[in-house]
Every structure is written in structure tokens, then in C-alpha cells.
N, C-alpha and C positions, 0 to 999 in steps of 0.2 A: 391042189398047190399047197402041201405043206413044210411048212420051214420050223424046223427046231432046233436045241440046243441051247445054251446060255452065250453061244457068240453072236446070236443077230444083232445085229444095229438098226438102229432108227433114225428115221429123221427127222429131226425137230426143227419146225417153220417158226420164227417170230414174226409176223405180221404187224404193221402198223400203218395205217392209212388214215387221209384228213376226215375228221367227221362229217365233214358235207360235201359235197351230196351224198347222201346214206347209198344212192344205188349202188356205188363203188363196194361198201364193205357189206353190203346183201349179196351181191355179184361173187365176191370174194368166200363169203361164208356159206354161199351154196354151193360152190365149186369144193370146198371143203369137206361139206358135210356130202355131197357127192362121192367122194372118191374114198372115204369112210375114214377121213383123218380124226384122229380122238384128238378133243378137246382137253387141253391139260388146264390152261388157265385163258383169258382173255387174250387174244391175240396170240397165242400160245399153243400149235398144235403137234401134233406126232403122229405117222406112219411108219410101219417096217421100213427098211432100207431096202426093198427088194423092186425088181422090174415092174410087175404091176402098178407100182405108183407113179412111176416115172414122169408118165405123159400128163396126169393131172397135175401134180406139182408142178410143173409146166407152166401149167393153164393160171395157176395160184401166181405164181411169180409172174405170169405175163398182165394179169389183173391188176396186181398191185403195183406194178409199174404205169400202168397207163393211167392210175387212179392218184399218180404220183407220192405214190406210199413207198414204203420200206420192207424189204424183207431180206432175213437173215436164214441162210438154212445149216444147219449143224448135225451133223453125225455123233450120235452118241449111242452107247451100251448100257449105261447106270453102272454105279460106283461098285456094284456087285451082282449075284445072283438075285438077290430080294428085289432090287431094285429091275431088275430084267422080267422076272417072273409078275412083279403088280404092274409094269406098261404092258407084258401080254395078258394078263387077267383082264384089267380094263380094256383092252383092245377088245379080246374075247366077247366079253360081256355086250361093248358096244355091238358086234355084229349076231351076237344072238337075239337083242334087241331089234336090229333091222330082220331078221328072220321071222321075228315074232309077228312084227306085222305084215311080213309078206305074207304068214301063212293067214292073217286075219283077213287080208284081202283073198286069199285064195277061198277063202268059206264065203266072203260076200260074194265073190263070183258063182260060188255055188248053188248060193241060195238065189240069187237071179236068176239062172237059168231053170232052177226048178218052179220059180215063180210061174217064168213065162210057158212053160210046159204044164203049170196046174190051171191056167188063164186060157190056156189055148190060143197063145199069141206067137202065131208061125207065119214070120212076113219076113222077107227079105231085107227090109231094112232091118228089124232085130237082129237077127242072125249076125248082119257086117258089123253091128254093133257090139253085140257078142265074139265075135272073133277079133274084133280091134282092141277088145278089153284084153283076151286071151294072149294076144302079140305084147301087150303092153306087160304085163307078167312074165312072158318071157324073159323080154331084155332084162326086165327090171331082176329077174334070176339069174341073169348071165352077169350084170353088175355086182349084184351080191356075193357071186361065186367067185369074181375075178378077186374081189377084195379080201374073201375069207380066208387069208391064207394059215391061218390055222386048223382049219375044216372044224369047225364050231359043231356039236353033235346035231342041232335043228338044223343043217345043211342036206343030209340024206332025206330026212322026213320032208322038207321043201321041193325036191325033186321029185319024191312021189307025191304029193298032193301036187305040183304041177303036171303031172301026169294025167291025176285024176281029173283036173279041171279040162286037160285036154280032151279027155275022153267026152267027159258029159258037153262038152262045146261039139264034138263029134255027133253024138247022139244028138242034140238039138238039131244041127244041119240035116243030120237024115229025115226027122222029124217036121221041118220045113217045108223041105223038096218033097215027102210024102203027101202032105198038106195042099201044095199047090197042084200037085198034080192029078191029085181025089178033089179041086178045084174047091178045098176048105180055108187055104191060105190065099193072102194078099200078096200082090207081089212088091205092095212097097211099105 
């Protein structure tokens, strides 16, 4: 989903919660990070004002209320094109960093599969573990795609890399089942 144009509005959240217990602050911070909110300052966050963020913002407001804190949400568009461009650049940079982390995890996944093949560890238990890791990557990719409303350049590369991971896992699965059939593998 690409959202262009200087008329893009932002939802700015001002969140204040009691310092103790810290579990509330941590839960709110995690939710804001999960939805891809841009931290502008302590307790000040922004997201593009588009439907992709509605549910997550609702969870943040609910968590803030449960913590007996206060939240104010404001719609903003900046004083001019420079402000709008700066917010967009900051948000895009944050998404690029998310994609870089995702790509690094894809590389770790591929290296793990290669190691298992190299050492000949062809077990159903290991295959299940690798399939769970692949599913985690798929969920992460869906989440990142949903919040990458400006379509960073890394998004296409990440989609291709996920396909490579899926192919590597499929190849490993075939090797596991071949080894089990030949009696070289272990069922657990």
C-alpha cells in the first residue's frame, strides 16, 4: 500500500503512564514498536493516519487506560512540506531498519539449514523446528509489509529473500524424508 502526497496526515500520540509498575510502560512501548510507531520523544509517537494502524493504536489506548495513564491522540500534517517530508523520511528510515533486521534473520535461517545439511542432521524434530522458524519469518514479513505504507526499497528484496528461505526449507524437508526412507535419518 503506497500513500503519497503532501496531504498525508499523521496521528500523533502523547502517552503518559505511571512509572510503577513498569510492566505497563513496557507493554505500551512494545505495542507501539510492534505497530511501527515512530518515537519522536519520550511519550510522543507518530504513525501515518491510515487504516493499517487503527487496530494497533486502539490497543495502545486500551493499555494506557488499564495502566491508569493518559493518552491524547492528535491529527497532524506538519506546518509545511518540509515537516511532512521529514516525518516521512524518519518513518521510512525506521521501516528500512526493520527490513534490514528481517533480512539478517533470513540469512541466519539459511545458514542454519545449510549447517543441518552439512552435518547430516535429517530428523523430523529438526524439520519441525525449521518449519516453525520459517512460519515466524512469514508472520514477521506480513507485519512489516502492513506497516510499510510508503513501500521502502528493501521490501521487494525481503519478499524475494523469503521465497529463498521457503525453497531452502522445502529442499531440507525433501532431504529429511529421503533420509528417513533410506534409514539414515531418525524419526525424532
